[in-house]
GUMAR-216953 format. One record per residue (C-alpha): residue in three letters; x, y negated, z negated. Coordinates in Angstrom, 3 decimals. Layout:
BEGIN
<r ALA <X Y Z>> ...
***
This chain:
BEGIN
<r MET <103.106 -91.561 -127.461>> <r GLY <103.902 -89.692 -124.288>> <r MET <105.714 -86.557 -122.505>> <r ARG <108.511 -86.352 -125.090>> <r ASP <105.765 -85.071 -127.618>> <r MET <105.285 -81.857 -125.423>> <r MET <108.999 -80.669 -124.954>> <r PRO <109.073 -76.983 -124.487>> <r GLY <112.126 -75.311 -126.401>> <r GLY <113.910 -72.198 -125.968>> <r ASP <113.194 -72.234 -122.070>> <r GLY <116.075 -73.764 -120.628>> <r ALA <115.273 -77.367 -121.548>> <r ALA <117.429 -79.951 -122.886>> <r GLY <115.942 -79.688 -126.415>> <r GLN <113.830 -82.071 -128.830>> <r GLU <114.360 -85.846 -129.319>> <r PRO <114.973 -86.665 -132.835>> <r GLY <112.123 -88.088 -134.548>> <r ALA <109.370 -87.291 -131.899>> <r GLY <106.185 -85.811 -133.717>> <r PRO <106.830 -82.438 -134.838>> <r THR <103.256 -81.874 -135.997>> <r ARG <101.688 -82.313 -132.470>> <r ARG <104.997 -80.563 -130.855>> <r LYS <104.471 -77.409 -133.073>> <r LEU <101.068 -77.457 -132.288>> <r LEU <101.348 -77.627 -128.498>> <r MET <103.697 -75.055 -128.335>> <r ALA <102.037 -72.650 -130.693>> <r GLY <99.226 -72.783 -128.124>> <r LEU <101.128 -72.493 -125.171>> <r ALA <102.808 -69.572 -126.776>> <r ALA <99.212 -68.112 -127.636>> <r GLY <98.272 -68.620 -124.210>> <r ALA <101.203 -67.120 -122.755>> <r THR <100.705 -63.893 -124.926>> <r ALA <96.616 -63.714 -123.865>> <r GLY <97.797 -63.983 -120.123>> <r ALA <100.181 -61.232 -120.119>> <r VAL <97.952 -59.007 -122.488>> <r ALA <94.812 -59.709 -119.963>> <r GLY <97.313 -59.466 -116.994>> <r THR <95.485 -62.557 -115.791>> <r GLY <96.186 -66.474 -116.132>> <r ALA <94.508 -66.953 -119.526>> <r TRP <94.934 -70.736 -119.387>> <r ARG <93.625 -70.854 -115.770>> <r ASP <90.542 -69.037 -116.793>> <r ALA <89.912 -71.161 -119.682>> <r PRO <86.354 -72.591 -119.919>> <r ARG <85.865 -75.878 -117.884>> <r PRO <85.091 -79.015 -120.099>> <r ALA <81.245 -79.729 -120.348>> <r SER <79.722 -81.454 -117.440>> <r SER <77.434 -84.637 -117.580>> <r PRO <73.960 -83.775 -115.748>> <r GLU <73.669 -87.551 -115.355>> <r LEU <77.016 -88.245 -113.682>> <r ALA <76.719 -85.127 -111.749>> <r ALA <73.350 -86.492 -110.106>> <r THR <74.876 -89.922 -109.749>> <r LEU <77.684 -88.299 -107.842>> <r THR <75.091 -85.887 -106.045>> <r ALA <73.326 -89.019 -105.096>> <r ALA <76.075 -90.860 -103.777>> <r THR <76.125 -91.967 -100.160>> <r GLY <79.187 -92.562 -97.595>> <r LEU <81.762 -90.616 -100.298>> <r ARG <83.999 -87.900 -98.944>> <r LYS <83.377 -84.807 -101.260>> <r PRO <85.885 -82.476 -102.939>> <r GLY <86.747 -80.165 -100.421>> <r SER <86.568 -82.169 -97.605>> <r LEU <89.542 -82.486 -94.923>> <r PRO <91.236 -85.691 -94.087>> <r TYR <90.863 -84.873 -90.700>> <r PRO <88.320 -82.387 -90.049>> <r LYS <88.891 -81.243 -86.697>> <r LEU <92.192 -80.241 -87.553>> <r PRO <93.460 -76.948 -89.640>> <r ALA <94.101 -77.212 -93.098>> <r GLY <97.901 -77.564 -93.320>> <r THR <98.510 -79.412 -90.291>> <r ASP <101.409 -81.694 -90.595>> <r THR <100.305 -85.235 -89.333>> <r ILE <103.250 -86.925 -90.079>> <r PRO <106.133 -85.024 -88.950>> <r LEU <108.583 -88.451 -89.066>> <r ILE <108.288 -87.562 -93.083>> <r ARG <109.357 -84.036 -94.263>> <r HIS <109.746 -84.783 -97.734>> <r ILE <107.858 -86.754 -100.243>> <r VAL <109.425 -87.065 -103.861>> <r VAL <107.821 -88.773 -106.792>> <r LEU <109.429 -90.416 -109.252>> <r MET <107.357 -91.701 -112.058>> <r MET <108.944 -93.469 -115.200>> <r GLU <106.841 -94.239 -118.188>> <r ASN <104.897 -96.927 -120.089>> <r HIS <105.481 -100.154 -118.259>> <r SER <102.951 -102.648 -116.510>> <r TYR <103.517 -104.568 -113.457>> <r ASP <103.681 -107.885 -115.018>> <r ASN <106.118 -106.378 -118.109>> <r LYS <108.561 -105.007 -115.327>> <r LEU <107.965 -107.129 -112.134>> <r GLY <106.091 -110.443 -113.021>> <r MET <109.090 -112.313 -112.780>> <r LEU <110.099 -111.022 -109.355>> <r GLY <108.965 -114.006 -107.357>> <r ARG <108.541 -112.110 -104.250>> <r ALA <106.093 -113.682 -101.462>> <r GLY <103.096 -112.422 -101.854>> <r ALA <103.410 -110.148 -104.882>> <r ASP <101.132 -111.392 -107.603>> <r GLY <103.227 -111.653 -110.615>> <r PHE <103.080 -114.287 -113.606>> <r THR <102.201 -117.803 -112.798>> <r LEU <105.153 -120.125 -113.717>> <r GLY <105.230 -123.344 -115.545>> <r LYS <107.252 -125.785 -117.122>> <r GLY <110.929 -124.344 -117.119>> <r GLY <110.088 -121.493 -115.019>> <r LYS <108.279 -119.828 -117.555>> <r PRO <105.279 -117.859 -117.740>> <r VAL <101.923 -119.652 -118.550>> <r GLU <100.012 -116.426 -119.676>> <r THR <99.357 -116.106 -123.150>> <r ASN <96.995 -113.901 -125.259>> <r PRO <95.315 -114.990 -128.779>> <r TYR <96.052 -113.589 -132.176>> <r PRO <92.987 -111.937 -134.172>> <r GLY <90.629 -115.086 -135.140>> <r GLY <92.081 -116.965 -132.438>> <r LYS <94.026 -119.819 -134.354>> <r LYS <97.587 -118.729 -133.095>> <r ILE <98.502 -117.921 -129.523>> <r GLN <101.227 -115.876 -128.311>> <r HIS <102.907 -116.920 -124.908>> <r ALA <104.365 -114.298 -122.672>> <r PHE <108.183 -114.110 -123.615>> <r ARG <111.610 -112.636 -122.379>> <r MET <112.350 -109.662 -124.401>> <r PRO <115.623 -110.383 -126.677>> <r THR <117.252 -107.387 -125.446>> <r THR <116.305 -104.193 -123.079>> <r CYS <115.148 -102.169 -126.320>> <r GLN <112.185 -101.760 -127.536>> <r PRO <110.526 -101.672 -130.952>> <r SER <109.362 -98.060 -132.306>> <r GLY <105.689 -97.345 -132.601>> <r GLN <104.496 -100.420 -130.439>> <r PRO <102.992 -101.386 -128.052>> <r SER <99.965 -98.922 -128.299>> <r GLN <98.241 -97.772 -124.917>> <r GLU <95.773 -95.405 -126.782>> <r TRP <92.111 -94.991 -125.198>> <r GLN <90.247 -97.288 -127.664>> <r GLN <93.396 -99.852 -127.716>> <r SER <93.590 -100.034 -124.258>> <r HIS <89.960 -100.867 -123.869>> <r ILE <90.398 -103.658 -126.413>> <r GLN <93.101 -105.233 -124.171>> <r TYR <90.806 -104.859 -121.168>> <r ALA <88.131 -106.995 -123.078>> <r GLY <85.771 -106.420 -120.673>> <r GLY <87.954 -107.812 -117.946>> <r LYS <89.409 -110.839 -119.842>> <r ASN <92.723 -109.066 -120.639>> <r ASN <92.839 -111.391 -123.700>> <r GLY <92.996 -108.315 -126.546>> <r PHE <96.516 -107.223 -126.281>> <r VAL <98.006 -109.274 -129.010>> <r LYS <94.788 -108.244 -130.949>> <r SER <95.060 -104.331 -130.357>> <r ALA <97.538 -102.099 -131.958>> <r SER <100.174 -103.472 -129.470>> <r GLY <100.450 -106.745 -131.307>> <r PRO <102.931 -109.404 -129.999>> <r VAL <105.391 -107.185 -128.246>> <r ALA <102.638 -106.534 -125.448>> <r MET <103.426 -110.129 -124.118>> <r GLY <107.007 -109.140 -123.765>> <r TYR <108.724 -108.644 -120.214>> <r TRP <112.023 -108.293 -118.488>> <r GLN <113.234 -110.198 -115.807>> <r GLN <116.168 -109.792 -112.793>> <r GLN <118.930 -110.039 -115.438>> <r ASP <117.704 -107.077 -117.424>> <r GLN <117.161 -104.840 -114.618>> <r PRO <118.825 -105.867 -111.712>> <r PHE <118.752 -102.365 -109.825>> <r TYR <114.868 -102.667 -110.368>> <r TYR <114.360 -105.969 -108.782>> <r SER <116.962 -105.081 -106.137>> <r LEU <114.654 -102.313 -105.045>> <r ALA <111.342 -104.139 -105.655>> <r SER <112.906 -107.107 -103.448>> <r GLN <113.824 -105.012 -100.364>> <r PHE <111.421 -102.219 -99.986>> <r PRO <107.825 -102.600 -99.771>> <r ILE <105.731 -102.588 -103.109>> <r ALA <102.130 -102.604 -104.073>> <r ASP <100.716 -104.914 -106.285>> <r ARG <97.328 -103.372 -106.690>> <r TYR <98.479 -99.813 -107.847>> <r PHE <96.622 -99.263 -111.050>> <r CYS <97.146 -96.050 -112.997>> <r SER <93.913 -93.682 -113.209>> <r LEU <92.773 -94.589 -116.297>> <r LEU <92.940 -96.849 -119.592>> <r GLY <94.502 -94.098 -121.463>> <r GLN <97.852 -92.490 -122.232>> <r THR <100.406 -90.733 -120.546>> <r PHE <99.004 -86.945 -120.308>> <r PRO <95.665 -88.015 -118.795>> <r ASN <97.155 -90.227 -115.999>> <r ARG <99.879 -87.545 -115.275>> <r ARG <97.106 -85.442 -114.825>> <r TYR <95.640 -87.367 -112.415>> <r LEU <98.816 -87.337 -110.329>> <r MET <98.474 -83.452 -110.221>> <r ALA <94.945 -82.895 -109.793>> <r ALA <93.026 -86.345 -109.340>> <r THR <91.241 -85.512 -112.701>> <r SER <91.872 -85.248 -116.457>> <r LEU <89.165 -82.929 -117.199>> <r GLY <87.788 -85.271 -119.690>> <r MET <91.304 -86.013 -121.600>> <r ILE <91.901 -89.685 -122.438>> <r ASP <94.472 -89.448 -124.610>> <r ASP <97.742 -87.356 -125.330>> <r THR <95.945 -84.324 -126.897>> <r PHE <96.304 -80.833 -126.293>> <r PRO <95.846 -79.729 -122.425>> <r LEU <93.048 -77.647 -122.090>> <r GLY <91.026 -76.299 -118.942>> <r TYR <92.215 -75.732 -115.357>> <r PRO <90.542 -78.011 -112.233>> <r ALA <87.598 -76.356 -110.677>> <r ASN <89.268 -76.988 -107.262>> <r GLY <92.889 -76.335 -108.412>> <r THR <96.115 -78.763 -108.473>> <r LEU <97.992 -80.274 -105.425>> <r PHE <100.436 -77.809 -105.912>> <r ASP <97.809 -74.883 -105.563>> <r ALA <96.438 -76.473 -102.195>> <r LEU <100.411 -76.765 -101.020>> <r ASP <100.970 -73.203 -101.874>> <r LYS <97.905 -71.950 -100.235>> <r ASN <99.432 -73.813 -97.030>> <r HIS <102.734 -72.283 -97.515>> <r ILE <104.402 -76.064 -98.108>> <r SER <107.378 -75.992 -100.458>> <r TRP <107.188 -78.068 -103.789>> <r ARG <109.263 -78.322 -106.903>> <r ASN <109.017 -80.007 -110.132>> <r TYR <112.371 -81.046 -111.311>> <r TYR <112.737 -81.936 -114.788>> <r ALA <114.856 -83.129 -117.665>> <r THR <113.546 -82.057 -120.637>> <r THR <109.414 -81.412 -119.792>> <r PRO <107.878 -80.844 -116.574>> <r SER <104.653 -82.441 -115.646>> <r THR <103.303 -79.223 -114.797>> <r LEU <103.223 -78.214 -118.329>> <r LEU <99.929 -80.359 -118.567>> <r PHE <98.470 -77.708 -116.798>> <r PRO <100.073 -74.739 -118.585>> <r GLN <99.346 -71.937 -116.312>> <r LEU <100.805 -73.863 -113.350>> <r TYR <103.847 -74.171 -115.586>> <r PHE <103.909 -70.601 -116.511>> <r ASP <103.424 -69.240 -112.929>> <r ASN <105.988 -71.347 -111.735>> <r PHE <108.797 -72.008 -114.333>> <r GLY <112.129 -71.007 -112.992>> <r SER <111.340 -70.852 -109.225>> <r LYS <109.541 -74.223 -108.653>> <r VAL <109.805 -75.705 -111.787>> <r VAL <113.322 -76.072 -112.347>> <r PRO <116.018 -78.416 -114.102>> <r ILE <116.869 -81.920 -112.980>> <r GLY <120.568 -80.700 -111.948>> <r GLN <118.837 -78.659 -109.216>> <r PHE <117.156 -82.066 -107.544>> <r PHE <120.780 -83.656 -107.340>> <r THR <122.065 -80.336 -105.404>> <r ASP <119.001 -80.026 -103.190>> <r ALA <119.282 -83.924 -102.209>> <r LYS <122.817 -83.399 -101.255>> <r GLU <122.811 -80.226 -99.817>> <r GLY <119.531 -81.034 -97.568>> <r ARG <117.384 -78.774 -99.282>> <r LEU <114.525 -81.044 -100.905>> <r PRO <111.152 -79.200 -100.655>> <r GLY <107.858 -80.636 -98.703>> <r PHE <106.932 -82.527 -102.009>> <r SER <108.368 -83.097 -105.432>> <r ILE <107.938 -84.672 -108.863>> <r ILE <110.906 -85.750 -110.693>> <r ASP <110.710 -85.885 -114.627>> <r PRO <113.207 -87.972 -116.695>> <r ASP <114.144 -87.035 -120.110>> <r TYR <111.294 -88.239 -122.033>> <r GLY <113.258 -88.737 -125.172>> <r THR <116.103 -90.824 -123.996>> <r HIS <115.531 -92.393 -120.353>> <r SER <111.927 -92.433 -119.211>> <r GLU <111.497 -95.954 -120.777>> <r GLU <109.311 -95.241 -123.284>> <r ASP <109.516 -97.363 -126.733>> <r PRO <111.506 -97.055 -128.553>> <r GLN <114.154 -96.597 -125.655>> <r ASN <116.626 -98.917 -124.259>> <r ILE <114.894 -99.489 -120.598>> <r ALA <118.378 -99.874 -119.303>> <r VAL <119.391 -96.158 -119.711>> <r GLY <116.004 -95.518 -117.781>> <r GLU <117.024 -97.907 -114.906>> <r ALA <120.395 -96.202 -114.676>> <r PHE <118.550 -92.683 -114.188>> <r ALA <116.179 -93.966 -111.722>> <r ALA <119.291 -95.663 -109.633>> <r GLU <120.810 -92.313 -109.897>> <r VAL <117.614 -90.398 -108.432>> <r VAL <117.320 -93.150 -105.501>> <r ARG <120.840 -92.912 -104.569>> <r ALA <120.868 -89.551 -104.541>> <r VAL <117.992 -89.728 -101.814>> <r MET <119.432 -92.703 -99.810>> <r HIS <122.730 -90.864 -99.219>> <r GLY <121.564 -87.531 -99.211>> <r ARG <121.470 -85.477 -96.098>> <r GLU <117.958 -85.804 -95.449>> <r TRP <117.298 -89.585 -96.166>> <r GLU <116.041 -89.946 -92.510>> <r THR <113.042 -87.896 -93.251>> <r THR <112.381 -88.477 -96.634>> <r LEU <110.112 -90.870 -98.825>> <r LEU <110.794 -91.575 -102.423>> <r ILE <107.764 -93.229 -104.412>> <r TRP <108.781 -95.072 -107.519>> <r THR <105.954 -95.691 -110.273>> <r TYR <104.906 -95.250 -113.792>> <r ASP <102.204 -93.425 -115.409>> <r GLU <100.634 -95.861 -117.322>> <r HIS <101.079 -99.530 -118.685>> <r GLY <102.255 -98.582 -122.245>> <r GLY <100.228 -101.142 -124.066>> <r TYR <102.199 -104.294 -122.140>> <r TYR <100.267 -106.824 -121.036>> <r ASP <99.202 -107.160 -117.303>> <r HIS <96.930 -110.155 -116.095>> <r VAL <94.833 -108.239 -113.327>> <r PRO <91.635 -106.452 -114.718>> <r PRO <91.375 -103.013 -113.451>> <r PRO <88.695 -102.854 -111.192>> <r LYS <85.528 -100.319 -110.940>> <r ALA <86.647 -96.794 -109.911>> <r ILE <84.935 -93.561 -108.519>> <r PRO <84.921 -91.013 -111.035>> <r PRO <86.581 -87.793 -109.944>> <r ASP <84.057 -85.483 -110.989>> <r ASP <81.155 -84.912 -113.565>> <r ILE <83.370 -84.479 -116.653>> <r PRO <82.928 -87.139 -119.449>> <r PRO <85.819 -88.680 -121.563>> <r ALA <86.505 -86.482 -124.413>> <r VAL <85.751 -89.057 -126.969>> <r SER <85.550 -88.339 -130.728>> <r LYS <82.421 -88.614 -132.505>> <r GLY <81.402 -92.522 -132.978>> <r GLU <84.030 -93.759 -130.404>> <r PRO <82.844 -95.461 -127.300>> <r ALA <83.006 -93.989 -123.889>> <r TYR <83.226 -97.583 -122.215>> <r ASP <83.100 -97.068 -118.520>> <r GLY <84.296 -93.512 -118.601>> <r PHE <86.480 -92.561 -115.622>> <r ALA <84.529 -95.211 -113.750>> <r ARG <87.606 -97.688 -113.973>> <r TYR <91.058 -97.878 -113.369>> <r GLY <93.868 -98.417 -115.913>> <r PHE <96.018 -101.402 -115.509>> <r ARG <98.564 -102.439 -112.773>> <r VAL <101.918 -100.492 -112.833>> <r PRO <105.043 -100.920 -110.420>> <r CYS <105.063 -98.849 -107.145>> <r ALA <107.710 -99.198 -104.455>> <r PHE <108.118 -96.824 -101.169>> <r VAL <112.105 -96.124 -100.781>> <r SER <112.266 -94.740 -97.114>> <r PRO <113.911 -95.273 -93.579>> <r TRP <110.116 -95.398 -92.681>> <r ALA <109.278 -98.085 -95.310>> <r ARG <107.625 -101.177 -93.836>> <r LYS <109.923 -104.358 -94.269>> <r ASN <108.802 -107.343 -95.701>> <r HIS <105.604 -105.795 -97.122>> <r VAL <103.505 -106.460 -100.434>> <r SER <100.525 -104.627 -100.587>> <r HIS <97.067 -105.476 -101.863>> <r THR <95.353 -102.277 -101.285>> <r VAL <94.006 -100.894 -104.170>> <r TYR <95.667 -97.419 -105.329>> <r ASP <96.048 -95.339 -108.208>> <r HIS <97.797 -92.060 -108.730>> <r THR <95.502 -90.048 -106.855>> <r SER <96.392 -92.272 -103.564>> <r ILE <99.859 -90.217 -103.770>> <r CYS <97.601 -87.188 -103.998>> <r LYS <95.585 -88.426 -100.683>> <r LEU <99.017 -89.173 -98.918>> <r VAL <99.994 -85.776 -99.683>> <r GLU <96.597 -84.568 -98.661>> <r THR <96.580 -86.684 -95.357>> <r LYS <100.269 -85.988 -94.487>> <r TRP <99.482 -81.997 -94.392>> <r ASN <95.705 -82.257 -94.175>> <r LEU <94.843 -80.534 -97.386>> <r PRO <91.219 -80.750 -99.084>> <r ALA <90.487 -83.059 -101.513>> <r MET <90.219 -82.029 -104.918>> <r THR <87.653 -84.377 -106.801>> <r TYR <85.918 -87.209 -105.484>> <r ARG <88.502 -89.529 -106.710>> <r ASP <91.213 -88.614 -104.328>> <r ALA <88.909 -87.801 -101.546>> <r ASN <87.893 -91.297 -101.362>> <r ALA <91.282 -93.158 -102.495>> <r ALA <93.426 -95.410 -100.296>> <r ASN <95.994 -93.288 -98.776>> <r MET <98.945 -95.591 -98.600>> <r LEU <99.953 -95.507 -95.175>> <r ASP <99.941 -99.279 -94.848>> <r MET <103.227 -99.097 -96.938>> <r LEU <104.803 -97.153 -93.770>> <r ASP <106.004 -98.153 -90.410>> <r LEU <106.150 -95.099 -88.248>> <r SER <107.106 -96.831 -85.372>> <r SER <110.475 -98.015 -86.385>> <r PRO <112.794 -96.666 -89.182>> <r ALA <113.564 -100.682 -90.956>> <r PHE <115.794 -98.953 -93.141>> <r ALA <117.765 -96.385 -91.276>> <r LYS <120.642 -97.656 -93.037>> <r PRO <120.182 -97.678 -96.428>> <r PRO <120.303 -101.010 -98.026>> <r LYS <122.911 -101.879 -100.655>> <r LEU <121.032 -101.905 -104.096>> <r ALA <122.605 -103.790 -107.287>> <r ASP <123.892 -101.767 -109.995>> <r PRO <121.961 -100.773 -112.870>> <r LEU <122.426 -103.082 -116.005>> <r TYR <123.552 -100.307 -118.274>> <r THR <126.495 -99.354 -116.032>> <r THR <127.657 -103.212 -115.755>> <r SER <126.626 -105.140 -119.145>> <r PRO <128.169 -103.948 -122.862>> <r ASP <125.180 -105.737 -124.189>> <r ALA <122.937 -103.457 -122.729>> <r VAL <124.780 -100.535 -124.247>> <r ILE <124.835 -102.230 -127.857>> <r CYS <121.244 -102.735 -128.202>> <r SER <120.654 -99.099 -128.310>> <r VAL <122.592 -99.143 -131.856>> <r THR <121.630 -102.601 -132.827>> <r GLY <117.743 -102.834 -131.919>> <r PRO <115.441 -104.774 -129.844>> <r GLY <116.250 -108.021 -131.717>> <r THR <113.530 -110.612 -132.972>> <r ILE <109.960 -109.966 -131.745>> <r PRO <108.118 -112.431 -130.905>> <r PRO <111.267 -114.629 -130.401>> <r PRO <111.102 -118.175 -132.173>> <r GLY <109.351 -120.682 -129.944>> <r SER <106.894 -118.302 -128.483>> <r VAL <103.679 -118.761 -130.667>> <r THR <101.662 -122.002 -130.806>> 
***
């Protein structure tokens, strides 16, 4: 499940994707409409005033007793006023967040020196495996037959993600609802643009999504450093006690925009969406105009079309790569390249295998996971999700660099907060690494944008054909022992 399931209709969006879950979307849109009406009648933001999810006294006591942690509300540079620009060489931070793929699934075969991908064995194939239920059959990692994906698998739901994690063994992927497709991966021939980008610009091989769950809660972390208890793609309720990153930017008079194709991420905090739709929440076409004409805001998030080119199943990932290439090239060849940083990443692993166990994390607040009755809470929000790809694209990106620092989506929040000296929203972003090791502000190593390979969709008829013929045989013959 992903952002396609909350596509707004009748508000200038590109429309709904055929086959997406109508019940979930109707429920969401009915609730959004009700919230908007209530807000208009009351004269206040009904969604912003929604009750905060119940807190956990035990977790609150733990966070209060913790020593050495920066607290929410504190500034990265306490002696400087909030809003101070501490990185003036970079004026624009652009986040392109695609959907539903793990690091190994996308970059495991990158082969870049120092990057932690697959371990290769005989014939240059990955040695990584996962057992089937019962343990009598073993599924080996395999190259996906095409750039298309099956529908409905793999799964990244809260409980299924924890089955995959298996207490740190990462051997529950095939046993979970993901099934054998979880062990599939793509390599350079399947995504030449991505491999070209990840081979030249700095990447992070310890960038984890923020929790072992789905799209909605992970994207909430990107904007507010908390999901407010949300663990799966459920109806978005509540507003963060300390606001969102966009609220902090507004308070300090820093420009921002959420460019979207069908569904803006800001819709996950409905009042934020309603307050800014049409002014700061704008269609994707505006991004290409702003990049070309030198009018990018200080901070922006770009949302792909979640029905066609976000890379969620059952989409053709080559279509998503082509969209990402268009966005990256718009920045690289726009008027503000010399002062821009673009961050390419994914919201979560999508149910695809990764060999690195997610480490422990600092809970963002005292709100426990909103699990259903009888469903385990596991480590709550005290553990990151699986690794996802992350690269910095900028003249100021550090050359020949692979970062091994632990990051998650709140590290992007921390970077923005560090640049403009903004207050932390939760314990998670307050204590996140700020990603500055990915930059070299002493010299612009990429002052002249490097040449990147063309995306597969624009060069290979086969990448187009599978959108009609399907993903092929999964798992492929010979991949099970």
